[in-house]
C-alpha positions as CSV (number, residue, x, y, z in Angstrom):
1,M,14.9,-22.1,21.3
2,F,16.8,-23.6,18.2
3,K,18.6,-21.1,15.7
4,K,17.0,-21.1,12.6
5,T,18.6,-21.6,9.1
6,F,17.2,-19.6,6.2
7,L,18.2,-20.0,3.0
8,A,17.9,-17.9,-0.2
9,V,15.0,-18.7,-2.7
10,V,15.7,-18.3,-6.3
11,A,13.9,-19.3,-9.6
12,D,15.3,-21.3,-12.7
13,E,14.9,-19.9,-16.3
14,K,11.4,-21.3,-16.2
15,G,10.3,-19.6,-13.1
16,E,10.4,-22.5,-10.9
17,V,11.1,-21.5,-7.4
18,F,13.4,-23.4,-5.0
19,E,15.9,-22.9,-2.2
20,H,19.7,-22.7,-2.8
21,P,21.7,-25.3,-1.3
22,E,24.7,-23.3,-0.4
23,L,23.7,-19.6,-0.1
24,L,22.3,-17.9,3.1
25,F,19.1,-15.7,3.0
26,A,19.6,-12.0,2.8
27,G,17.7,-9.2,2.5
28,M,18.1,-5.2,1.1
29,S,17.6,-2.1,3.5
30,G,17.9,0.4,0.6
31,S,20.8,-0.8,-1.6
32,A,22.8,-2.0,1.4
33,V,22.7,-5.9,1.9
34,V,21.7,-7.0,5.6
35,R,21.7,-9.9,7.3
36,P,17.9,-10.2,8.3
37,K,17.3,-10.1,11.9
38,G,14.7,-12.5,14.0
39,E,12.2,-9.4,14.2
40,D,12.0,-8.9,10.4
41,L,10.9,-12.1,9.8
42,I,7.5,-14.2,9.7
43,P,6.2,-17.1,7.9
44,L,4.9,-16.0,4.6
45,P,1.3,-14.9,5.0
46,A,-1.5,-16.8,3.3
47,G,-2.5,-15.5,0.2
48,S,1.2,-13.6,-0.7
49,R,2.7,-14.7,-4.2
50,L,5.8,-15.4,-5.2
51,F,7.6,-14.1,-8.3
52,T,10.9,-13.8,-10.0
53,I,13.0,-10.6,-10.7
54,P,13.7,-11.2,-14.3
55,G,17.6,-11.6,-15.2
56,A,18.6,-10.3,-11.6
57,P,21.3,-12.6,-9.6
58,V,20.2,-13.2,-6.4
59,I,22.6,-12.0,-3.3
60,G,22.9,-14.2,-0.5
61,F,25.6,-15.2,2.5
62,D,27.8,-18.0,1.4
63,S,27.1,-20.6,3.8
64,R,31.4,-21.4,4.0
65,S,32.7,-18.2,3.7
66,N,29.9,-16.5,5.6
67,R,30.6,-13.3,3.2
68,A,27.9,-11.8,0.9
69,A,28.0,-13.2,-2.6
70,T,26.1,-12.8,-6.2
71,V,25.1,-15.9,-7.4
72,D,23.6,-16.5,-11.1
73,R,24.1,-19.9,-11.5
74,L,23.3,-23.2,-9.3
75,P,26.5,-25.4,-8.3
76,K,27.6,-27.7,-10.4
77,R,26.3,-30.6,-8.5
78,W,23.1,-29.3,-9.2
79,G,23.1,-28.7,-12.7
80,G,25.0,-25.6,-12.8
81,G,21.8,-23.8,-14.5
82,K,21.2,-20.0,-14.4
83,I,19.1,-18.5,-11.8
84,Q,17.1,-15.3,-10.8
85,A,16.3,-13.4,-7.6
86,V,12.7,-14.0,-5.9
87,S,10.2,-11.9,-4.6
88,T,7.0,-12.2,-2.7
89,F,3.9,-10.1,-2.9
90,L,2.4,-9.6,0.5
91,T,-1.2,-10.3,1.1
92,P,-2.7,-7.0,2.6
93,G,-2.4,-6.2,6.0
94,F,1.4,-6.9,6.3
95,T,4.2,-4.5,5.9
96,R,7.6,-5.3,4.5
97,T,10.8,-4.9,6.4
98,L,13.4,-5.7,3.6
99,L,13.6,-5.7,-0.1
100,P,15.0,-9.0,-2.2
101,A,18.6,-8.8,-2.1
102,A,19.2,-8.9,-5.8
103,D,21.8,-7.2,-8.1
104,Y,19.3,-4.8,-9.8
105,S,21.6,-3.4,-12.3
106,R,20.9,-6.6,-14.2
107,Q,17.5,-7.0,-14.3
108,C,15.5,-7.2,-17.6
109,G,14.3,-3.7,-17.6
110,T,12.1,-1.5,-15.1
111,L,10.2,-3.9,-13.1
112,P,6.4,-3.8,-13.0
113,L,4.2,-1.7,-10.2
114,W,4.7,-4.3,-7.5
115,S,6.0,-4.0,-3.9
116,Y,9.1,-6.4,-3.8
117,T,9.6,-8.2,-0.6
118,A,12.2,-10.4,0.9
119,V,11.4,-14.2,1.0
120,G,13.9,-16.6,2.3
121,W,13.0,-20.9,2.7
122,C,13.4,-21.8,6.6
123,V,15.3,-25.5,6.6
124,E,14.2,-26.6,10.1
125,E,10.4,-25.9,9.1
126,E,10.3,-26.5,5.9
127,R,8.5,-23.3,4.7
128,F,8.7,-19.9,3.3
129,Y,9.4,-16.7,5.4
130,A,9.2,-13.2,4.5
131,A,10.7,-9.8,5.5
132,A,7.3,-8.5,7.2
133,V,5.8,-7.4,10.2
134,Q,1.6,-7.5,10.6
135,V,0.1,-4.2,10.9
136,D,-3.9,-4.6,10.9
137,R,-5.9,-7.8,11.9
138,N,-8.7,-7.0,9.5
139,P,-9.4,-10.3,7.7
140,Q,-12.2,-8.9,5.3
141,W,-9.3,-8.3,2.8
142,R,-8.3,-11.6,2.5
143,P,-8.5,-13.0,-1.1
144,E,-10.6,-15.7,0.1
145,H,-13.4,-13.5,0.1
146,F,-13.6,-12.5,-3.5
147,D,-14.4,-15.3,-5.4
148,D,-15.3,-14.3,-9.3
149,R,-17.4,-17.1,-9.6
150,E,-20.2,-15.6,-7.2
151,L,-19.3,-12.1,-8.2
152,D,-20.2,-11.9,-11.8
153,P,-24.1,-12.1,-11.5
154,L,-24.0,-9.6,-9.3
155,V,-22.3,-7.3,-11.5
156,R,-24.6,-8.1,-14.3
157,Q,-27.9,-7.5,-12.3
158,R,-26.7,-4.3,-10.7
159,L,-25.8,-3.2,-14.3
160,A,-29.2,-4.3,-15.4
161,D,-31.0,-2.5,-12.3
162,H,-28.9,0.9,-13.3
163,P,-28.3,1.3,-16.9
164,D,-27.6,4.8,-17.2
165,N,-24.8,4.9,-14.3
166,R,-21.8,5.6,-15.7
167,L,-20.1,5.2,-12.5
168,L,-21.4,1.6,-11.9
169,E,-20.0,0.8,-15.3
170,Q,-16.5,2.2,-14.4
171,L,-17.0,0.0,-10.8
172,A,-18.1,-3.2,-12.8
173,R,-14.7,-2.7,-14.9
174,C,-12.6,-1.9,-11.8
175,A,-14.0,-5.4,-10.4
176,I,-14.0,-7.8,-13.4
177,D,-10.9,-6.5,-15.2
178,Y,-8.4,-4.9,-12.7
179,H,-9.8,-7.3,-9.8
180,C,-10.7,-4.4,-7.6
181,F,-11.4,-5.5,-3.9
182,A,-13.0,-2.4,-2.9
183,A,-14.9,-2.5,-6.3
184,K,-15.9,-6.2,-5.8
185,N,-17.1,-5.5,-2.3
186,L,-19.7,-2.8,-4.1
187,F,-21.2,-5.8,-5.9
188,F,-20.6,-7.8,-2.9
189,R,-23.0,-5.3,-1.0
190,R,-20.8,-5.5,2.0
191,W,-17.6,-3.6,3.6
192,E,-15.7,-0.5,2.0
193,A,-16.6,0.5,-1.4
194,P,-14.9,3.1,-3.8
195,L,-16.3,6.3,-5.3
196,P,-13.9,7.7,-8.2
197,V,-14.7,10.8,-8.9
198,S,-12.0,12.8,-10.7
199,P,-10.1,12.1,-13.8
200,A,-7.5,14.8,-13.3
201,C,-4.7,15.2,-10.9
202,N,-2.3,17.8,-9.6
203,A,0.9,15.6,-9.0
204,R,2.9,13.5,-11.4
205,C,3.8,10.5,-8.8
206,V,6.5,8.2,-10.1
207,G,5.0,5.0,-10.6
208,C,1.3,6.3,-10.8
209,I,-1.1,3.0,-11.1
210,S,-3.6,5.2,-13.2
211,L,-1.7,7.5,-15.5
212,Q,2.0,7.4,-16.8
213,E,3.8,9.9,-18.9
214,S,6.5,7.3,-20.0
215,D,6.3,3.6,-20.8
216,C,9.0,2.9,-18.2
217,C,6.6,1.3,-16.2
218,P,3.0,0.9,-17.6
219,S,0.0,1.9,-15.5
220,S,-1.8,-1.3,-14.1
221,Q,-5.4,0.6,-14.9
222,E,-7.0,3.1,-17.1
223,R,-8.1,6.4,-15.2
224,L,-11.7,7.4,-15.1
225,T,-12.7,9.8,-17.7
226,F,-15.4,11.7,-16.1
227,V,-16.5,13.5,-13.1
228,P,-19.9,11.4,-11.9
229,T,-22.8,13.5,-10.9
230,V,-24.1,13.8,-7.7
231,E,-26.9,11.7,-8.6
232,E,-24.8,9.1,-9.8
233,L,-22.5,9.1,-6.7
234,C,-25.7,8.5,-4.7
235,E,-27.1,6.0,-6.7
236,V,-23.8,4.1,-5.6
237,A,-23.2,5.3,-2.4
238,V,-26.5,5.6,-0.6
239,P,-27.6,1.8,-0.9
240,H,-24.5,0.9,0.3
241,L,-24.3,3.1,3.6
242,K,-28.0,1.8,4.3
243,A,-27.6,-1.9,4.2
244,A,-23.6,-2.8,3.7
245,E,-21.9,-4.7,6.8
246,N,-19.3,-2.5,7.9
247,A,-20.2,-0.1,5.5
248,I,-17.6,2.6,4.4
249,V,-17.9,4.8,1.0
250,S,-14.8,6.4,0.0
251,F,-13.6,8.6,-2.2
252,G,-9.7,8.7,-3.9
253,Q,-9.1,5.5,-5.8
254,G,-6.3,4.1,-7.5
255,C,-8.3,4.5,-10.7
256,E,-8.7,8.3,-10.5
257,G,-6.8,11.5,-10.5
258,D,-7.4,13.2,-6.9
259,P,-10.7,13.9,-5.6
260,I,-9.7,17.1,-3.8
261,L,-9.8,18.7,-7.1
262,Q,-13.5,17.8,-7.3
263,A,-14.3,19.2,-4.2
264,D,-17.4,20.8,-4.6
265,T,-18.8,17.9,-6.4
266,V,-17.6,15.6,-3.4
267,C,-19.0,18.0,-0.7
268,A,-22.4,17.9,-2.8
269,A,-22.8,14.1,-2.9
270,V,-22.0,13.8,0.8
271,K,-24.4,16.4,2.1
272,A,-26.9,14.4,0.1
273,M,-25.9,11.1,1.5
274,R,-26.0,12.2,4.8
275,R,-29.6,13.5,4.3
276,A,-30.5,10.1,3.2
277,T,-28.8,8.3,6.1
278,E,-26.5,8.9,9.0
279,R,-25.4,5.2,8.9
280,G,-21.9,4.2,7.8
281,T,-18.8,5.7,7.1
282,V,-17.7,8.2,4.6
283,N,-13.8,8.4,3.7
284,F,-11.9,10.7,1.6
285,N,-8.5,9.6,0.4
286,S,-6.4,12.5,-0.9
287,N,-3.2,14.1,-1.5
288,A,-4.6,16.9,0.6
289,S,-3.0,19.6,-1.4
290,I,-5.9,22.4,-1.0
291,P,-6.3,23.1,2.8
292,D,-9.4,25.0,2.1
293,A,-10.9,22.1,0.7
294,V,-10.5,20.2,3.7
295,D,-12.1,23.0,5.6
296,R,-15.6,22.2,3.1
297,L,-15.3,18.8,3.0
298,A,-15.4,18.3,6.6
299,E,-18.5,20.5,7.3
300,S,-19.9,18.9,4.3
301,G,-20.2,15.3,6.8
302,I,-17.2,13.3,5.6
303,D,-16.0,11.3,8.6
304,S,-12.2,10.6,8.1
305,I,-9.4,11.6,5.8
306,R,-6.7,9.7,4.7
307,V,-3.4,11.6,3.4
308,S,-0.8,9.7,1.2
309,I,2.6,10.7,1.7
310,N,5.8,9.0,0.8
311,S,8.0,10.9,3.4
312,A,7.9,13.5,5.9
313,Q,10.9,15.1,4.3
314,E,10.0,17.6,1.8
315,H,12.8,17.1,-0.5
316,W,11.7,13.4,-1.0
317,Y,8.1,14.1,-0.9
318,N,8.9,16.3,-3.9
319,A,11.1,14.3,-6.1
320,Y,8.0,11.6,-5.9
321,Y,4.9,13.4,-6.2
322,R,6.3,15.9,-8.6
323,Q,3.1,18.0,-7.9
324,R,2.0,21.0,-9.5
325,G,0.6,24.3,-8.0
326,Y,0.9,23.1,-4.6
327,T,3.6,22.4,-1.5
328,F,4.5,20.0,0.9
329,A,3.1,23.0,3.7
330,D,-0.2,22.6,1.8
331,V,-0.4,19.2,2.8
332,V,0.4,19.8,6.4
333,E,-2.0,22.5,6.6
334,S,-4.4,20.3,5.5
335,L,-4.0,17.6,8.1
336,K,-4.0,20.5,10.7
337,R,-7.3,21.8,9.7
338,A,-8.7,18.1,9.4
339,R,-7.7,17.5,12.9
340,R,-9.3,21.0,13.8
341,H,-12.5,19.8,12.4
342,G,-12.2,16.4,14.4
343,L,-11.9,14.0,11.6
344,F,-10.2,10.8,12.1
345,T,-6.9,11.8,10.5
346,M,-4.7,9.0,8.8
347,L,-1.3,9.1,6.9
348,N,-1.0,6.6,3.7
349,Y,2.4,5.9,4.5
350,L,4.3,4.9,1.4
351,V,6.8,2.9,3.2
352,F,9.9,1.7,1.7
353,P,12.7,-0.2,3.8
354,G,16.0,1.8,3.7
355,V,14.4,4.9,2.9
356,S,11.5,4.8,5.5
357,D,13.7,3.9,8.4
358,Q,16.4,6.1,7.8
359,R,17.3,8.3,10.8
360,A,16.6,11.4,9.2
361,E,13.0,10.1,8.1
362,V,12.2,8.8,11.2
363,D,13.0,12.0,13.1
364,A,10.9,13.7,10.2
365,L,7.8,11.8,10.9
366,K,8.2,12.2,14.5
367,G,8.0,15.9,13.9
368,L,5.2,15.2,11.9
369,V,2.9,13.5,13.8
370,G,3.8,15.4,16.8
371,E,3.0,18.6,15.3
372,I,-0.7,17.4,14.0
373,G,-1.7,14.6,16.3
374,V,-2.0,11.9,13.2
375,D,-4.6,9.0,14.8
376,L,-3.4,6.2,12.3
377,I,-0.5,5.5,9.7
378,Q,-1.4,2.8,7.5
379,M,1.6,1.4,6.6
380,R,1.6,0.5,2.8
381,N,4.0,-1.0,0.9
382,L,5.1,1.5,-2.2
383,S,4.8,-0.3,-5.3
384,L,7.8,0.6,-7.4
385,D,11.1,-0.9,-8.7
386,P,13.5,-0.4,-5.8
387,T,16.3,0.9,-8.5
388,L,14.0,3.5,-9.8
389,Y,12.5,4.8,-6.7
390,L,16.0,5.0,-4.8
391,G,17.1,6.9,-7.9
392,T,14.4,9.3,-8.0
393,L,15.0,10.1,-4.6
394,G,18.7,10.2,-4.4
395,A,18.6,8.0,-1.3
396,Q,21.7,6.8,0.1
397,G,22.5,4.2,3.3
398,R,20.6,1.8,5.3
399,G,18.1,2.4,7.8
400,I,17.5,1.4,11.2
401,G,15.1,-1.3,10.7
402,M,11.4,-1.0,9.9
403,V,10.1,-2.9,13.1
404,A,12.5,-0.5,15.1
405,M,11.3,2.5,13.6
406,L,7.8,1.3,14.3
407,R,8.8,0.6,17.9
408,E,10.2,3.8,18.4
409,L,7.1,6.1,16.9
410,K,4.8,3.7,19.0
411,A,7.0,4.9,22.1
412,A,6.9,8.3,21.6
413,F,3.1,8.4,20.7
414,P,1.2,5.8,22.8
415,K,-2.3,7.0,21.3
416,L,-0.8,6.2,17.4
417,Q,-2.4,3.2,15.6
418,Y,-0.8,1.4,12.8
419,G,-3.0,-0.6,10.2
420,Y,-3.5,-0.9,6.8
421,F,-6.9,-0.4,5.9
422,N,-9.8,2.1,6.3
423,R,-12.1,1.8,9.6
424,T,-15.8,2.6,10.0
425,K,-16.2,5.3,12.6
426,E,-17.3,2.7,15.3
427,S,-13.7,1.2,15.3
428,F,-11.8,4.5,14.8
429,F,-10.6,3.7,18.4
430,P,-10.9,0.0,19.3
431,K,-10.3,-1.1,22.9
432,G,-7.0,-1.2,23.8
433,F,-5.7,0.4,20.9
434,E,-2.8,2.4,23.0
435,T,-1.1,-1.0,23.8
436,D,-2.2,-3.2,20.3
437,W,1.5,-3.3,19.1
438,P,3.2,-5.3,17.9
439,I,0.2,-7.6,16.6
440,R,1.0,-11.2,17.6
């Protein structure tokens, strides 16, 4: 097999993207500049997007000296124009392995809430490569399945059929204005649909996508302003559970706070849904901050729970979530209770190369998985300015490699599954799941 050459990808001041002729591709593990390994890279997945890191010079390895170099202009023979670093935003189902190598100290303000992923150009194959690994095969979240030309009339008809349902109005906005794929699924009458229920939250996550305490990184959407009634929830959920293909309804969405604060309403709604139909899967996404509520939710009839954490280490968890009225120990207790109730238990693990794969974090995550018996870890890319996140945690150093981390966890816990999306109860434990890693 021939050795591939990867060049750094840059953009000019107008945003035109191209390969740098003399700079080899580099990535970052935390704040450390590293040379990508073969296992870190895959051809850029279809549906991924390229975008610039405004004002930030690119860092790569000089092709002559083989040393790391920070470059903000093209060679004179290429015009000598100013350039900036480029990132990719991966299509769902892929977890990043390295951050873009850039001088973030010179970027133009705090970056928007995207997950920044290193991207390079393969000379021999003449195509982009991303620093990523595939963790989920589910094709239902690919952008080509969400054509807004088909969506608009479906939204209009559903609203006309239920003109007084505030939840439907909210989800219509999520589908049309915020381009939420889950909300679009509801109107397409298929797959996983959302059930936002809580305008309040007991955490103040750095970079929350629905409510910001400052204008450092504006939230990408407005938060739900009301608590839906049981009737409104059932009017949305029951038809979906009864008829949709691979039907899932999920509490805990990006347009709300945390649904565990509305556990009474959720429990009543789930009981009513289950009186209407046993079909479909009811999932609960949450920070799992109230263990007693998890008991009641399990008894009401939910099938699965997905608990969000950015770290298995309490000090990093606290720094990011900035929680009010609960502790990391409460989250761990909730996970234990979910397992005792027989719920399919998932971690929504907000991953960040150079943090999630640090040795102390890997060891802490192995300890947490071993203590609880987690069924699946969703390896979700954390959407946040790298400088802001590293500064928030006070994280220093570099990781062992994201692929190495995944491999080590799987070796320690063969029944542990990786993924990116919620699952129907029929596919909680697919055939061959114990050996279904890596995805090839």
